N, C-alpha and C positions, 0 to 999 in steps of 0.2 A: 504492500500499499504506499502511496506518495503521501508523505506527512509533510505538511507546510507550517512552518514557525515562522511569524512575523514578528519582527522585534522593532519597535520604534517607542522612542519616550513618550511622544504625544499619542495618548490613547485613541483621540478622535481621528487623527490621520491613520492609525493603523486599522482603525475600524472601517475606514474607507477602503484601505489595500484588502482588508479582509473579505469584504463584502464582494468585490471584484474577483477575487480568488474563488470564493464559494459559488458566485454566479457562474462562474466558468467550469464547473464540475468537479472541483477537488472537495473531497468529504471531510478529511481530517487535518482541519486548520485551526491554529492556536495562535492568540496574540498575547506578546509579552511586552513589558515596560521596562525589562532590566535584562542586562547579559547574563547574570546568573540565572535568571529563569527560563532563558533561552538554552542555556548548556545543561540545565536539569531535565528539560523536556528532552532535548536531543539524546542524551544519554539513556533515556527510556524508550526512545524508538529505534527501530531497525534501520532507518534511513529516510531520506527525502531532501528538503531543502530549507534554508533559513534565508529569509528575505529581512535584511537589516538596514538600519539607517545608519549613519557616520557615528553617532555615539547614542548608546542605550543603556539609560542609567547612568551608572558611574563608569561602563566599560566602553572603550573605543571599539570599531569594528574589527580592527586586527586583533585585538585580545580574544574577540568573540571566536573568530575564524581560527585562531591559532589553536583554541581548547576544543573546538568543535570536532566530534567523531568523523574519521574518514569517509564513513558513508553518507554524509550530508554534502549537498552542494550548497553555494553560497552566492547570495546576489545582493549587492550593496546598492541601496537607494541614497542618491545625493543631491543637495542643492547645488546651484551652479558656482557658488562660493567654495563649497566643499571640494567639487570635482578636480580643482586645481592642487589640491592638498593629497591626492591619490595618485601614486606613481606606479604601484605594482599593476604588470601587464597581464598577470595570471587571475586577477580579481574581476569577476563580472560585475558591472555597474551600470546603472542608468541614472541619468540626470533628469530630474523633475523639473516641470511636469512633464509627464509622458502619455503616449497614446496607450489605449487598453490593448490594442492588438501588439504593439512592439512589446508592452509589458509580458503579456502572456506567452508570446513567440518565445521570448528570452527565458522566461521560467521553464517552458517545455525544452527549451536546447538543454539548459543545464541539468534538468532531470534526466533527459537521455544520454548525456555525457555522464552521470551518475552511474547509470544502469550499464552502459558499456563498460566503464571502469571496474564495477563489481561482477558481473558476468559476461566476460569475454565470449564473443561468438564461437561456436565450433569449427567454422571454416578457417583456414589458414590465411592470414590477411596481413600485410605490411602493417606494422604497429608504429605509429610515432609516438614519440614521448608524450606524456600528458601536457607538458607545457606547450608544446608545438600544435596539440590539438586544440588548446583552450584558445592559442591565438588565432588559428584558422576560423574557429568558431565564432570568435569576437569580431574578426574582420566579415565574415559572412553576416552576423547580425547587423554589422554596421552598414553593409551594401544594401541588406534588405529592406532595413528600416529608413534609411536615407534616400534609396532609388526606388522603393516599393517593388522588389522583385522577389522571385521565390528563391528558397533555399537553394534549390538545383541551379537556377540560373546565378546566383552569387558564388557557388562552388565552381561552375564552368568558367566564370570569369576570373577567379583566383588562378584556376588550373591553366586557362589559356595565356594570361599575362605572365604568369611565373615561368611558362615554357618559352614565351617570346623574349622574356628578359634573361633567360638562362640561370633562374634562381629557384631555390625551393619556394615551395607554397608558404611556409612559415616565415620566411625572410619577407617575402612579399606582403603578407598579412602583418607583419610587425611593420614595415615601411609605411602601408596604408593607416595603421592606427597612429602611427607618430604623426603622419601629415594631418588627421584629423583635429589634433590639439591646438 
């Protein structure tokens, strides 16, 4: 089951995000106002995603993410001012305000990555390091959200352009993400 833990200090903003998640079909959704509460719930569940603000209670997102069980994905919600403070390229983040479709697409992508990480497919496939997969997924999400294209089209774009430039997809993804800042 996909557990969704929402951690925002402002309970009213958290309730808006929770309503969005619940109306999108997720059944097990919890709202927390402290990092300690997030971690307590995450340790009680088998896996899922934490959607967190920059600061939750007395804890920063980085502290929460660091102590989070590995079976949980992580999505950081930021204000425009906070976005400049986050440098990690392996953290999925969205700057508020966001469109419902972009938010849900990002949540589902993170959950899919989590499932792939926990249960690798039976077919032998070239496996990219987790850091490269995250960069590529973030670049695809950026392309999908800003150019309103499908995931397949975003993947083909990255594939084609990386081949044309003679570089790895992860390198192109990193370059694309750096240019958007």
